[in-house]
PDB file of N, CA, C and O in Angstrom, chain B, residues numbered from 101:
ATOM      1  N   MET B 101      83.409  86.533  96.897  1.00  0.00           N
ATOM      2  CA  MET B 101      84.517  86.251  95.360  1.00  0.00           C
ATOM      3  C   MET B 101      83.697  85.265  94.104  1.00  0.00           C
ATOM      4  O   MET B 101      83.076  84.246  94.408  1.00  0.00           O
ATOM      5  N   ASP B 102      83.782  85.605  93.133  1.00  0.00           N
ATOM      6  CA  ASP B 102      83.342  85.133  91.848  1.00  0.00           C
ATOM      7  C   ASP B 102      84.277  84.038  91.300  1.00  0.00           C
ATOM      8  O   ASP B 102      85.220  84.512  90.668  1.00  0.00           O
ATOM      9  N   PHE B 103      84.259  82.851  91.371  1.00  0.00           N
ATOM     10  CA  PHE B 103      84.961  81.594  90.613  1.00  0.00           C
ATOM     11  C   PHE B 103      84.460  81.432  89.454  1.00  0.00           C
ATOM     12  O   PHE B 103      83.297  81.669  89.126  1.00  0.00           O
ATOM     13  N   GLY B 104      85.759  80.813  88.458  1.00  0.00           N
ATOM     14  CA  GLY B 104      85.209  80.373  87.354  1.00  0.00           C
ATOM     15  C   GLY B 104      84.800  79.067  87.409  1.00  0.00           C
ATOM     16  O   GLY B 104      85.094  78.317  88.340  1.00  0.00           O
ATOM     17  N   PRO B 105      83.950  78.667  86.192  1.00  0.00           N
ATOM     18  CA  PRO B 105      82.940  77.883  86.056  1.00  0.00           C
ATOM     19  C   PRO B 105      84.175  76.323  86.263  1.00  0.00           C
ATOM     20  O   PRO B 105      83.874  75.306  86.888  1.00  0.00           O
ATOM     21  N   ASP B 106      85.638  76.584  85.488  1.00  0.00           N
ATOM     22  CA  ASP B 106      86.413  75.415  85.315  1.00  0.00           C
ATOM     23  C   ASP B 106      86.486  74.795  86.788  1.00  0.00           C
ATOM     24  O   ASP B 106      86.223  73.631  87.087  1.00  0.00           O
ATOM     25  N   VAL B 107      86.975  76.011  87.802  1.00  0.00           N
ATOM     26  CA  VAL B 107      87.498  75.488  88.896  1.00  0.00           C
ATOM     27  C   VAL B 107      86.257  74.951  89.795  1.00  0.00           C
ATOM     28  O   VAL B 107      86.492  74.219  90.757  1.00  0.00           O
ATOM     29  N   LYS B 108      84.968  75.320  89.472  1.00  0.00           N
ATOM     30  CA  LYS B 108      83.896  74.652  90.530  1.00  0.00           C
ATOM     31  C   LYS B 108      83.590  73.380  89.569  1.00  0.00           C
ATOM     32  O   LYS B 108      83.064  72.560  90.322  1.00  0.00           O
ATOM     33  N   ASN B 109      83.656  72.893  88.432  1.00  0.00           N
ATOM     34  CA  ASN B 109      83.506  71.586  87.849  1.00  0.00           C
ATOM     35  C   ASN B 109      84.656  70.643  88.191  1.00  0.00           C
ATOM     36  O   ASN B 109      84.449  69.444  88.379  1.00  0.00           O
ATOM     37  N   LEU B 110      85.838  71.178  88.267  1.00  0.00           N
ATOM     38  CA  LEU B 110      86.484  70.348  88.828  1.00  0.00           C
ATOM     39  C   LEU B 110      86.398  69.742  90.287  1.00  0.00           C
ATOM     40  O   LEU B 110      86.427  68.560  90.632  1.00  0.00           O
ATOM     41  N   LEU B 111      86.295  70.793  90.976  1.00  0.00           N
ATOM     42  CA  LEU B 111      85.776  70.541  92.676  1.00  0.00           C
ATOM     43  C   LEU B 111      84.408  69.539  92.551  1.00  0.00           C
ATOM     44  O   LEU B 111      84.378  68.544  93.275  1.00  0.00           O
ATOM     45  N   LYS B 112      83.804  69.683  92.057  1.00  0.00           N
ATOM     46  CA  LYS B 112      82.678  69.399  91.939  1.00  0.00           C
ATOM     47  C   LYS B 112      82.916  67.694  91.731  1.00  0.00           C
ATOM     48  O   LYS B 112      82.582  66.872  92.584  1.00  0.00           O
ATOM     49  N   LYS B 113      83.535  67.362  90.475  1.00  0.00           N
ATOM     50  CA  LYS B 113      84.268  66.449  90.203  1.00  0.00           C
ATOM     51  C   LYS B 113      84.862  65.296  91.211  1.00  0.00           C
ATOM     52  O   LYS B 113      84.639  64.088  91.287  1.00  0.00           O
ATOM     53  N   LEU B 114      85.690  66.161  91.933  1.00  0.00           N
ATOM     54  CA  LEU B 114      86.530  65.380  93.177  1.00  0.00           C
ATOM     55  C   LEU B 114      85.260  64.805  94.148  1.00  0.00           C
ATOM     56  O   LEU B 114      85.066  63.591  94.216  1.00  0.00           O
ATOM     57  N   LEU B 115      84.357  65.825  94.940  1.00  0.00           N
ATOM     58  CA  LEU B 115      83.729  65.437  95.363  1.00  0.00           C
ATOM     59  C   LEU B 115      82.423  64.173  95.224  1.00  0.00           C
ATOM     60  O   LEU B 115      82.028  63.369  96.068  1.00  0.00           O
ATOM     61  N   LEU B 116      82.113  64.336  94.218  1.00  0.00           N
ATOM     62  CA  LEU B 116      81.050  63.406  93.541  1.00  0.00           C
ATOM     63  C   LEU B 116      81.809  62.192  93.355  1.00  0.00           C
ATOM     64  O   LEU B 116      81.199  61.125  93.430  1.00  0.00           O
ATOM     65  N   GLY B 117      83.062  62.195  93.120  1.00  0.00           N
ATOM     66  CA  GLY B 117      83.625  61.026  92.932  1.00  0.00           C
ATOM     67  C   GLY B 117      84.665  60.766  93.812  1.00  0.00           C
ATOM     68  O   GLY B 117      85.865  60.590  93.600  1.00  0.00           O
ATOM     69  N   TYR B 118      83.893  60.772  95.021  1.00  0.00           N
ATOM     70  CA  TYR B 118      84.786  60.410  96.392  1.00  0.00           C
ATOM     71  C   TYR B 118      85.364  58.979  96.441  1.00  0.00           C
ATOM     72  O   TYR B 118      86.371  58.739  97.106  1.00  0.00           O
ATOM     73  N   HIS B 119      84.719  58.033  95.734  1.00  0.00           N
ATOM     74  CA  HIS B 119      85.133  56.535  96.094  1.00  0.00           C
ATOM     75  C   HIS B 119      86.234  56.178  94.912  1.00  0.00           C
ATOM     76  O   HIS B 119      86.837  55.106  94.853  1.00  0.00           O
ATOM     77  N   ILE B 120      86.391  57.341  93.927  1.00  0.00           N
ATOM     78  CA  ILE B 120      87.225  56.944  92.704  1.00  0.00           C
ATOM     79  C   ILE B 120      88.708  57.732  93.301  1.00  0.00           C
ATOM     80  O   ILE B 120      89.837  57.249  93.210  1.00  0.00           O
ATOM     81  N   TYR B 121      88.345  59.087  93.934  1.00  0.00           N
ATOM     82  CA  TYR B 121      89.673  59.897  93.937  1.00  0.00           C
ATOM     83  C   TYR B 121      90.059  60.270  95.510  1.00  0.00           C
ATOM     84  O   TYR B 121      90.741  61.238  95.848  1.00  0.00           O
ATOM     85  N   PHE B 122      89.549  59.418  96.271  1.00  0.00           N
ATOM     86  CA  PHE B 122      90.114  59.334  97.702  1.00  0.00           C
ATOM     87  C   PHE B 122      90.342  57.852  98.152  1.00  0.00           C
ATOM     88  O   PHE B 122      89.701  56.856  97.816  1.00  0.00           O
ATOM     89  N   HIS B 123      91.543  57.966  99.097  1.00  0.00           N
ATOM     90  CA  HIS B 123      91.579  56.585  99.933  1.00  0.00           C
ATOM     91  C   HIS B 123      92.016  57.110 101.407  1.00  0.00           C
ATOM     92  O   HIS B 123      92.838  57.955 101.760  1.00  0.00           O
ATOM     93  N   ASN B 124      91.232  56.361 102.038  1.00  0.00           N
ATOM     94  CA  ASN B 124      91.301  56.753 103.651  1.00  0.00           C
ATOM     95  C   ASN B 124      91.063  58.141 103.694  1.00  0.00           C
ATOM     96  O   ASN B 124      91.653  58.582 104.681  1.00  0.00           O
ATOM     97  N   ASP B 125      90.403  59.147 103.012  1.00  0.00           N
ATOM     98  CA  ASP B 125      90.478  60.360 103.216  1.00  0.00           C
ATOM     99  C   ASP B 125      91.220  61.435 102.852  1.00  0.00           C
ATOM    100  O   ASP B 125      91.058  62.589 103.250  1.00  0.00           O
ATOM    101  N   VAL B 126      92.528  60.799 101.630  1.00  0.00           N
ATOM    102  CA  VAL B 126      93.106  61.385 101.316  1.00  0.00           C
ATOM    103  C   VAL B 126      93.185  61.115  99.806  1.00  0.00           C
ATOM    104  O   VAL B 126      92.855  60.037  99.311  1.00  0.00           O
ATOM    105  N   LEU B 127      93.717  62.332  98.996  1.00  0.00           N
ATOM    106  CA  LEU B 127      93.607  61.967  97.552  1.00  0.00           C
ATOM    107  C   LEU B 127      94.702  61.006  96.815  1.00  0.00           C
ATOM    108  O   LEU B 127      95.919  61.086  96.986  1.00  0.00           O
ATOM    109  N   ASN B 128      94.165  60.268  96.133  1.00  0.00           N
ATOM    110  CA  ASN B 128      95.056  59.543  95.436  1.00  0.00           C
ATOM    111  C   ASN B 128      95.654  60.230  94.321  1.00  0.00           C
ATOM    112  O   ASN B 128      95.467  61.441  94.201  1.00  0.00           O
ATOM    113  N   SER B 129      96.443  59.510  93.389  1.00  0.00           N
ATOM    114  CA  SER B 129      97.262  60.148  92.202  1.00  0.00           C
ATOM    115  C   SER B 129      96.492  60.893  91.293  1.00  0.00           C
ATOM    116  O   SER B 129      96.852  61.922  90.721  1.00  0.00           O
ATOM    117  N   ASP B 130      95.275  60.243  91.177  1.00  0.00           N
ATOM    118  CA  ASP B 130      94.196  60.815  90.108  1.00  0.00           C
ATOM    119  C   ASP B 130      93.548  62.211  90.490  1.00  0.00           C
ATOM    120  O   ASP B 130      93.473  63.313  89.946  1.00  0.00           O
ATOM    121  N   GLY B 131      93.132  61.668  91.636  1.00  0.00           N
ATOM    122  CA  GLY B 131      92.615  62.949  92.443  1.00  0.00           C
ATOM    123  C   GLY B 131      93.366  64.117  92.705  1.00  0.00           C
ATOM    124  O   GLY B 131      92.944  65.259  92.524  1.00  0.00           O
ATOM    125  N   ARG B 132      94.454  63.824  93.121  1.00  0.00           N
ATOM    126  CA  ARG B 132      95.510  64.834  93.225  1.00  0.00           C
ATOM    127  C   ARG B 132      95.827  65.483  92.033  1.00  0.00           C
ATOM    128  O   ARG B 132      96.123  66.674  92.126  1.00  0.00           O
ATOM    129  N   LYS B 133      95.830  64.918  90.847  1.00  0.00           N
ATOM    130  CA  LYS B 133      96.154  65.814  89.494  1.00  0.00           C
ATOM    131  C   LYS B 133      94.866  66.488  89.161  1.00  0.00           C
ATOM    132  O   LYS B 133      95.008  67.499  88.472  1.00  0.00           O
ATOM    133  N   ILE B 134      93.594  66.158  89.497  1.00  0.00           N
ATOM    134  CA  ILE B 134      92.366  67.100  89.377  1.00  0.00           C
ATOM    135  C   ILE B 134      92.538  68.317  90.356  1.00  0.00           C
ATOM    136  O   ILE B 134      92.344  69.520  90.187  1.00  0.00           O
ATOM    137  N   PHE B 135      92.957  67.609  91.411  1.00  0.00           N
ATOM    138  CA  PHE B 135      93.064  69.060  92.750  1.00  0.00           C
ATOM    139  C   PHE B 135      94.215  69.962  92.375  1.00  0.00           C
ATOM    140  O   PHE B 135      94.100  71.097  92.837  1.00  0.00           O
ATOM    141  N   GLU B 136      95.139  69.772  91.759  1.00  0.00           N
ATOM    142  CA  GLU B 136      96.201  70.759  91.410  1.00  0.00           C
ATOM    143  C   GLU B 136      95.808  71.292  90.243  1.00  0.00           C
ATOM    144  O   GLU B 136      96.105  72.485  90.190  1.00  0.00           O
ATOM    145  N   GLU B 137      95.301  70.921  89.358  1.00  0.00           N
ATOM    146  CA  GLU B 137      94.572  71.669  88.481  1.00  0.00           C
ATOM    147  C   GLU B 137      93.488  72.910  88.925  1.00  0.00           C
ATOM    148  O   GLU B 137      93.520  74.089  88.571  1.00  0.00           O
ATOM    149  N   ALA B 138      92.819  72.439  89.547  1.00  0.00           N
ATOM    150  CA  ALA B 138      91.732  73.243  90.249  1.00  0.00           C
ATOM    151  C   ALA B 138      92.311  74.196  90.899  1.00  0.00           C
ATOM    152  O   ALA B 138      91.815  75.315  90.768  1.00  0.00           O
ATOM    153  N   LEU B 139      93.297  74.069  91.619  1.00  0.00           N
ATOM    154  CA  LEU B 139      94.042  74.904  92.522  1.00  0.00           C
ATOM    155  C   LEU B 139      95.131  76.049  91.638  1.00  0.00           C
ATOM    156  O   LEU B 139      95.485  77.171  91.999  1.00  0.00           O
ATOM    157  N   ARG B 140      95.477  75.312  90.401  1.00  0.00           N
ATOM    158  CA  ARG B 140      96.280  76.206  89.856  1.00  0.00           C
ATOM    159  C   ARG B 140      95.463  77.475  89.062  1.00  0.00           C
ATOM    160  O   ARG B 140      95.854  78.638  88.956  1.00  0.00           O
ATOM    161  N   MET B 141      94.218  76.886  88.547  1.00  0.00           N
ATOM    162  CA  MET B 141      93.514  78.137  87.852  1.00  0.00           C
ATOM    163  C   MET B 141      93.028  78.867  89.099  1.00  0.00           C
ATOM    164  O   MET B 141      93.045  80.091  88.971  1.00  0.00           O
ATOM    165  N   LEU B 142      92.480  78.285  90.600  1.00  0.00           N
ATOM    166  CA  LEU B 142      92.445  79.277  91.351  1.00  0.00           C
ATOM    167  C   LEU B 142      93.081  80.220  91.642  1.00  0.00           C
ATOM    168  O   LEU B 142      92.493  81.300  91.704  1.00  0.00           O
ATOM    169  N   VAL B 143      94.538  80.152  91.929  1.00  0.00           N
ATOM    170  CA  VAL B 143      95.731  80.915  92.077  1.00  0.00           C
ATOM    171  C   VAL B 143      95.620  82.156  91.022  1.00  0.00           C
ATOM    172  O   VAL B 143      95.708  83.356  91.283  1.00  0.00           O
ATOM    173  N   TYR B 144      95.380  81.473  89.640  1.00  0.00           N
ATOM    174  CA  TYR B 144      95.583  82.376  88.802  1.00  0.00           C
ATOM    175  C   TYR B 144      94.136  83.314  88.852  1.00  0.00           C
ATOM    176  O   TYR B 144      94.151  84.441  88.357  1.00  0.00           O
ATOM    177  N   GLU B 145      93.279  82.937  89.286  1.00  0.00           N
ATOM    178  CA  GLU B 145      92.051  83.584  89.544  1.00  0.00           C
ATOM    179  C   GLU B 145      92.220  84.869  90.436  1.00  0.00           C
ATOM    180  O   GLU B 145      92.070  86.056  90.146  1.00  0.00           O
ATOM    181  N   HIS B 146      92.601  84.224  91.678  1.00  0.00           N
ATOM    182  CA  HIS B 146      92.542  85.069  93.030  1.00  0.00           C
ATOM    183  C   HIS B 146      93.999  84.975  93.361  1.00  0.00           C
ATOM    184  O   HIS B 146      94.081  83.980  94.082  1.00  0.00           O
ATOM    185  N   PRO B 147      94.834  85.336  93.256  1.00  0.00           N
ATOM    186  CA  PRO B 147      96.151  85.514  93.806  1.00  0.00           C
ATOM    187  C   PRO B 147      96.176  85.615  95.256  1.00  0.00           C
ATOM    188  O   PRO B 147      97.126  85.201  95.919  1.00  0.00           O
ATOM    189  N   GLU B 148      95.159  86.151  95.747  1.00  0.00           N
ATOM    190  CA  GLU B 148      95.386  86.788  97.413  1.00  0.00           C
ATOM    191  C   GLU B 148      94.811  85.252  98.077  1.00  0.00           C
ATOM    192  O   GLU B 148      94.546  85.267  99.279  1.00  0.00           O
ATOM    193  N   LEU B 149      94.640  84.079  97.396  1.00  0.00           N
ATOM    194  CA  LEU B 149      94.464  82.865  98.278  1.00  0.00           C
ATOM    195  C   LEU B 149      95.484  82.294  97.954  1.00  0.00           C
ATOM    196  O   LEU B 149      95.196  81.099  97.885  1.00  0.00           O
ATOM    197  N   LYS B 150      96.700  82.469  97.670  1.00  0.00           N
ATOM    198  CA  LYS B 150      97.850  81.606  97.507  1.00  0.00           C
ATOM    199  C   LYS B 150      98.414  80.920  98.852  1.00  0.00           C
ATOM    200  O   LYS B 150      99.119  79.911  98.824  1.00  0.00           O
ATOM    201  N   LYS B 151      98.018  81.589 100.046  1.00  0.00           N
ATOM    202  CA  LYS B 151      98.381  81.036 101.217  1.00  0.00           C
ATOM    203  C   LYS B 151      97.505  79.953 101.435  1.00  0.00           C
ATOM    204  O   LYS B 151      97.986  78.947 101.958  1.00  0.00           O
ATOM    205  N   THR B 152      96.177  79.969 101.100  1.00  0.00           N
ATOM    206  CA  THR B 152      95.355  78.643 101.745  1.00  0.00           C
ATOM    207  C   THR B 152      95.851  77.570 100.702  1.00  0.00           C
ATOM    208  O   THR B 152      96.059  76.431 101.121  1.00  0.00           O
ATOM    209  N   VAL B 153      96.038  77.837  99.478  1.00  0.00           N
ATOM    210  CA  VAL B 153      95.948  76.896  98.346  1.00  0.00           C
ATOM    211  C   VAL B 153      97.420  76.224  98.930  1.00  0.00           C
ATOM    212  O   VAL B 153      97.427  75.000  99.062  1.00  0.00           O
ATOM    213  N   TYR B 154      98.675  76.992  99.285  1.00  0.00           N
ATOM    214  CA  TYR B 154      99.670  76.074  99.699  1.00  0.00           C
ATOM    215  C   TYR B 154      99.490  75.125 100.813  1.00  0.00           C
ATOM    216  O   TYR B 154     100.056  74.038 100.701  1.00  0.00           O
ATOM    217  N   LYS B 155      98.711  75.389 101.995  1.00  0.00           N
ATOM    218  CA  LYS B 155      98.455  74.647 102.819  1.00  0.00           C
ATOM    219  C   LYS B 155      97.544  73.253 102.168  1.00  0.00           C
ATOM    220  O   LYS B 155      97.772  72.122 102.597  1.00  0.00           O
ATOM    221  N   ALA B 156      96.798  73.438 101.398  1.00  0.00           N
ATOM    222  CA  ALA B 156      96.043  72.606 100.639  1.00  0.00           C
ATOM    223  C   ALA B 156      96.801  71.732  99.705  1.00  0.00           C
ATOM    224  O   ALA B 156      96.394  70.597  99.459  1.00  0.00           O
ATOM    225  N   ARG B 157      97.709  72.134  99.262  1.00  0.00           N
ATOM    226  CA  ARG B 157      98.788  71.422  98.433  1.00  0.00           C
ATOM    227  C   ARG B 157      99.698  70.550  99.264  1.00  0.00           C
ATOM    228  O   ARG B 157     100.154  69.575  98.666  1.00  0.00           O
ATOM    229  N   ARG B 158     100.088  70.725 100.652  1.00  0.00           N
ATOM    230  CA  ARG B 158     100.938  70.402 101.425  1.00  0.00           C
ATOM    231  C   ARG B 158     100.030  68.933 101.814  1.00  0.00           C
ATOM    232  O   ARG B 158     100.418  67.840 101.402  1.00  0.00           O
ATOM    233  N   ASN B 159      99.217  69.034 102.365  1.00  0.00           N
ATOM    234  CA  ASN B 159      98.120  68.013 102.988  1.00  0.00           C
ATOM    235  C   ASN B 159      97.060  67.898 102.073  1.00  0.00           C
ATOM    236  O   ASN B 159      96.178  68.716 102.333  1.00  0.00           O
ATOM    237  N   PRO B 160      96.829  67.236 101.161  1.00  0.00           N
ATOM    238  CA  PRO B 160      95.628  67.070 100.301  1.00  0.00           C
ATOM    239  C   PRO B 160      94.561  65.969 100.698  1.00  0.00           C
ATOM    240  O   PRO B 160      94.094  65.061 100.011  1.00  0.00           O
ATOM    241  N   ASP B 161      94.271  66.393 102.265  1.00  0.00           N
ATOM    242  CA  ASP B 161      93.355  65.319 102.668  1.00  0.00           C
ATOM    243  C   ASP B 161      91.839  65.762 102.459  1.00  0.00           C
ATOM    244  O   ASP B 161      91.615  66.721 101.721  1.00  0.00           O
ATOM    245  N   LEU B 162      90.881  65.149 103.032  1.00  0.00           N
ATOM    246  CA  LEU B 162      89.714  65.668 102.733  1.00  0.00           C
ATOM    247  C   LEU B 162      89.421  66.866 103.211  1.00  0.00           C
ATOM    248  O   LEU B 162      88.895  67.716 102.493  1.00  0.00           O
ATOM    249  N   GLU B 163      89.734  67.091 104.522  1.00  0.00           N
ATOM    250  CA  GLU B 163      89.489  68.360 105.354  1.00  0.00           C
ATOM    251  C   GLU B 163      90.071  69.531 104.691  1.00  0.00           C
ATOM    252  O   GLU B 163      89.428  70.564 104.877  1.00  0.00           O
ATOM    253  N   HIS B 164      91.077  69.632 103.998  1.00  0.00           N
ATOM    254  CA  HIS B 164      91.871  70.593 103.090  1.00  0.00           C
ATOM    255  C   HIS B 164      91.042  70.845 101.850  1.00  0.00           C
ATOM    256  O   HIS B 164      90.770  71.990 101.489  1.00  0.00           O
ATOM    257  N   VAL B 165      90.618  69.692 101.160  1.00  0.00           N
ATOM    258  CA  VAL B 165      90.000  69.503  99.945  1.00  0.00           C
ATOM    259  C   VAL B 165      88.617  70.219 100.266  1.00  0.00           C
ATOM    260  O   VAL B 165      88.033  70.983  99.497  1.00  0.00           O
ATOM    261  N   LEU B 166      88.166  69.815 101.615  1.00  0.00           N
ATOM    262  CA  LEU B 166      86.458  70.454 101.553  1.00  0.00           C
ATOM    263  C   LEU B 166      86.755  71.853 101.893  1.00  0.00           C
ATOM    264  O   LEU B 166      86.194  72.728 101.233  1.00  0.00           O
ATOM    265  N   LYS B 167      87.519  72.160 102.785  1.00  0.00           N
ATOM    266  CA  LYS B 167      87.562  73.607 102.948  1.00  0.00           C
ATOM    267  C   LYS B 167      87.893  74.535 101.548  1.00  0.00           C
ATOM    268  O   LYS B 167      87.383  75.651 101.440  1.00  0.00           O
ATOM    269  N   ILE B 168      88.568  74.120 100.747  1.00  0.00           N
ATOM    270  CA  ILE B 168      88.499  74.871  99.268  1.00  0.00           C
ATOM    271  C   ILE B 168      87.375  74.832  98.700  1.00  0.00           C
ATOM    272  O   ILE B 168      87.015  75.775  97.995  1.00  0.00           O
ATOM    273  N   ALA B 169      86.565  73.689  98.901  1.00  0.00           N
ATOM    274  CA  ALA B 169      85.469  73.660  97.816  1.00  0.00           C
ATOM    275  C   ALA B 169      84.451  74.323  98.570  1.00  0.00           C
ATOM    276  O   ALA B 169      83.650  74.956  97.882  1.00  0.00           O
ATOM    277  N   VAL B 170      84.246  74.344 100.027  1.00  0.00           N
ATOM    278  CA  VAL B 170      83.203  75.343 100.686  1.00  0.00           C
ATOM    279  C   VAL B 170      83.934  76.942 100.385  1.00  0.00           C
ATOM    280  O   VAL B 170      83.323  78.003 100.518  1.00  0.00           O
ATOM    281  N   MET B 171      84.753  76.865 100.141  1.00  0.00           N
ATOM    282  CA  MET B 171      85.377  78.215  99.621  1.00  0.00           C
ATOM    283  C   MET B 171      84.641  78.774  98.545  1.00  0.00           C
ATOM    284  O   MET B 171      84.154  79.904  98.517  1.00  0.00           O
ATOM    285  N   VAL B 172      84.590  77.831  97.586  1.00  0.00           N
ATOM    286  CA  VAL B 172      84.208  78.057  95.947  1.00  0.00           C
ATOM    287  C   VAL B 172      82.968  77.466  95.654  1.00  0.00           C
ATOM    288  O   VAL B 172      82.473  77.792  94.575  1.00  0.00           O
ATOM    289  N   LEU B 173      82.469  76.829  96.223  1.00  0.00           N
ATOM    290  CA  LEU B 173      81.170  76.235  96.142  1.00  0.00           C
ATOM    291  C   LEU B 173      79.930  76.470  97.208  1.00  0.00           C
ATOM    292  O   LEU B 173      78.737  76.352  96.929  1.00  0.00           O
ATOM    293  N   GLY B 174      80.474  76.824  98.473  1.00  0.00           N
ATOM    294  CA  GLY B 174      79.267  77.448  99.303  1.00  0.00           C
ATOM    295  C   GLY B 174      79.117  76.178 100.173  1.00  0.00           C
ATOM    296  O   GLY B 174      80.080  75.478 100.486  1.00  0.00           O
ATOM    297  N   GLU B 175      77.983  75.959 100.500  1.00  0.00           N
ATOM    298  CA  GLU B 175      76.994  75.300 101.166  1.00  0.00           C
ATOM    299  C   GLU B 175      76.982  73.649 100.486  1.00  0.00           C
ATOM    300  O   GLU B 175      77.150  72.539 100.990  1.00  0.00           O
ATOM    301  N   GLU B 176      76.704  74.117  99.144  1.00  0.00           N
ATOM    302  CA  GLU B 176      76.941  72.809  98.125  1.00  0.00           C
ATOM    303  C   GLU B 176      77.805  71.850  98.074  1.00  0.00           C
ATOM    304  O   GLU B 176      77.390  70.824  97.536  1.00  0.00           O
ATOM    305  N   ALA B 177      79.017  71.840  98.509  1.00  0.00           N
ATOM    306  CA  ALA B 177      80.021  71.173  98.635  1.00  0.00           C
ATOM    307  C   ALA B 177      79.838  70.021  99.742  1.00  0.00           C
ATOM    308  O   ALA B 177      80.369  68.910  99.736  1.00  0.00           O
ATOM    309  N   ASN B 178      78.936  70.574 100.715  1.00  0.00           N
ATOM    310  CA  ASN B 178      78.703  69.604 101.818  1.00  0.00           C
ATOM    311  C   ASN B 178      77.731  68.667 101.379  1.00  0.00           C
ATOM    312  O   ASN B 178      77.745  67.553 101.902  1.00  0.00           O
ATOM    313  N   ARG B 179      76.775  68.966 100.388  1.00  0.00           N
ATOM    314  CA  ARG B 179      75.847  68.237 100.049  1.00  0.00           C
ATOM    315  C   ARG B 179      76.275  67.236  98.697  1.00  0.00           C
ATOM    316  O   ARG B 179      75.785  66.150  98.387  1.00  0.00           O
ATOM    317  N   LEU B 180      77.318  67.979  98.049  1.00  0.00           N
ATOM    318  CA  LEU B 180      77.843  67.034  97.015  1.00  0.00           C
ATOM    319  C   LEU B 180      78.796  65.799  97.543  1.00  0.00           C
ATOM    320  O   LEU B 180      78.792  64.715  96.960  1.00  0.00           O
ATOM    321  N   LEU B 181      79.621  66.063  98.712  1.00  0.00           N
ATOM    322  CA  LEU B 181      80.080  64.999  99.366  1.00  0.00           C
ATOM    323  C   LEU B 181      79.555  64.167  99.857  1.00  0.00           C
ATOM    324  O   LEU B 181      80.109  63.068  99.831  1.00  0.00           O
ATOM    325  N   LYS B 182      78.232  64.310 100.538  1.00  0.00           N
ATOM    326  CA  LYS B 182      77.752  63.340 101.143  1.00  0.00           C
ATOM    327  C   LYS B 182      76.933  62.478  99.870  1.00  0.00           C
ATOM    328  O   LYS B 182      76.543  61.319 100.012  1.00  0.00           O
ATOM    329  N   ILE B 183      76.791  63.131  98.851  1.00  0.00           N
ATOM    330  CA  ILE B 183      76.065  62.352  97.657  1.00  0.00           C
ATOM    331  C   ILE B 183      77.234  61.382  97.244  1.00  0.00           C
ATOM    332  O   ILE B 183      77.034  60.169  97.175  1.00  0.00           O
ATOM    333  N   GLY B 184      78.481  61.955  96.966  1.00  0.00           N
ATOM    334  CA  GLY B 184      79.687  61.228  96.872  1.00  0.00           C
ATOM    335  C   GLY B 184      79.921  59.809  97.723  1.00  0.00           C
ATOM    336  O   GLY B 184      80.222  58.703  97.274  1.00  0.00           O
ATOM    337  N   VAL B 185      79.722  60.148  98.870  1.00  0.00           N
ATOM    338  CA  VAL B 185      80.193  59.210 100.030  1.00  0.00           C
ATOM    339  C   VAL B 185      78.927  57.998  99.893  1.00  0.00           C
ATOM    340  O   VAL B 185      79.139  56.796  99.728  1.00  0.00           O
ATOM    341  N   LEU B 186      77.620  58.629 100.004  1.00  0.00           N
ATOM    342  CA  LEU B 186      76.498  57.912 100.364  1.00  0.00           C
ATOM    343  C   LEU B 186      75.902  57.364  98.831  1.00  0.00           C
ATOM    344  O   LEU B 186      75.457  56.218  98.760  1.00  0.00           O
ATOM    345  N   GLY B 187      75.917  57.999  97.966  1.00  0.00           N
ATOM    346  CA  GLY B 187      75.328  57.728  96.741  1.00  0.00           C
ATOM    347  C   GLY B 187      74.128  58.257  96.457  1.00  0.00           C
ATOM    348  O   GLY B 187      73.368  58.647  97.343  1.00  0.00           O
ATOM    349  N   VAL B 188      73.878  58.311  95.309  1.00  0.00           N
ATOM    350  CA  VAL B 188      72.353  59.493  95.279  1.00  0.00           C
ATOM    351  C   VAL B 188      70.973  58.840  95.792  1.00  0.00           C
ATOM    352  O   VAL B 188      69.965  59.498  96.049  1.00  0.00           O
ATOM    353  N   TYR B 189      71.073  57.636  95.886  1.00  0.00           N
ATOM    354  CA  TYR B 189      69.526  56.871  96.306  1.00  0.00           C
ATOM    355  C   TYR B 189      69.676  56.660  97.791  1.00  0.00           C
ATOM    356  O   TYR B 189      68.618  56.558  98.412  1.00  0.00           O
ATOM    357  N   GLU B 190      70.894  56.570  98.528  1.00  0.00           N
ATOM    358  CA  GLU B 190      70.946  56.659 100.145  1.00  0.00           C
ATOM    359  C   GLU B 190      70.780  58.460 100.528  1.00  0.00           C
ATOM    360  O   GLU B 190      69.932  59.067 101.183  1.00  0.00           O
ATOM    361  N   TYR B 191      71.808  58.844  99.904  1.00  0.00           N
ATOM    362  CA  TYR B 191      71.250  60.700 100.109  1.00  0.00           C
ATOM    363  C   TYR B 191      70.094  60.755 100.077  1.00  0.00           C
ATOM    364  O   TYR B 191      69.682  61.067 101.195  1.00  0.00           O
ATOM    365  N   ARG B 192      69.168  60.591  99.251  1.00  0.00           N
ATOM    366  CA  ARG B 192      67.731  60.970  99.407  1.00  0.00           C
ATOM    367  C   ARG B 192      66.856  60.477 100.367  1.00  0.00           C
ATOM    368  O   ARG B 192      65.740  60.982 100.489  1.00  0.00           O
ATOM    369  N   LEU B 193      67.265  59.451 101.138  1.00  0.00           N
ATOM    370  CA  LEU B 193      66.746  58.682 102.356  1.00  0.00           C
ATOM    371  C   LEU B 193      67.144  59.179 103.551  1.00  0.00           C
ATOM    372  O   LEU B 193      66.606  58.742 104.568  1.00  0.00           O
ATOM    373  N   PHE B 194      68.249  60.268 103.645  1.00  0.00           N
ATOM    374  CA  PHE B 194      68.337  60.883 104.768  1.00  0.00           C
ATOM    375  C   PHE B 194      68.052  62.302 104.758  1.00  0.00           C
ATOM    376  O   PHE B 194      68.322  62.915 105.791  1.00  0.00           O
ATOM    377  N   THR B 195      67.491  63.020 103.656  1.00  0.00           N
ATOM    378  CA  THR B 195      67.154  64.168 103.376  1.00  0.00           C
ATOM    379  C   THR B 195      65.626  64.351 103.877  1.00  0.00           C
ATOM    380  O   THR B 195      65.047  65.425 103.713  1.00  0.00           O
TER     381      THR B 195
END
């Protein structure tokens, strides 16, 4: 599937800003606004993903956000999350 650049950029922003947008692995209100915008665009582009998006909206924890991000970004999503959690310099030490 091909996803638009806006959806990709919003999901990258969420993952890289883990400490800003998540609290106890659940999206806070600012993170939820960004995630909702990304999901709205995603459903507009790919209506067949409506059921998956519905589940992610109901429970916006890290597991569901990462599931959507991996679907859109591929394995880059896991790398971005590690950078968001550890920081750029510490991530480079572990790779």
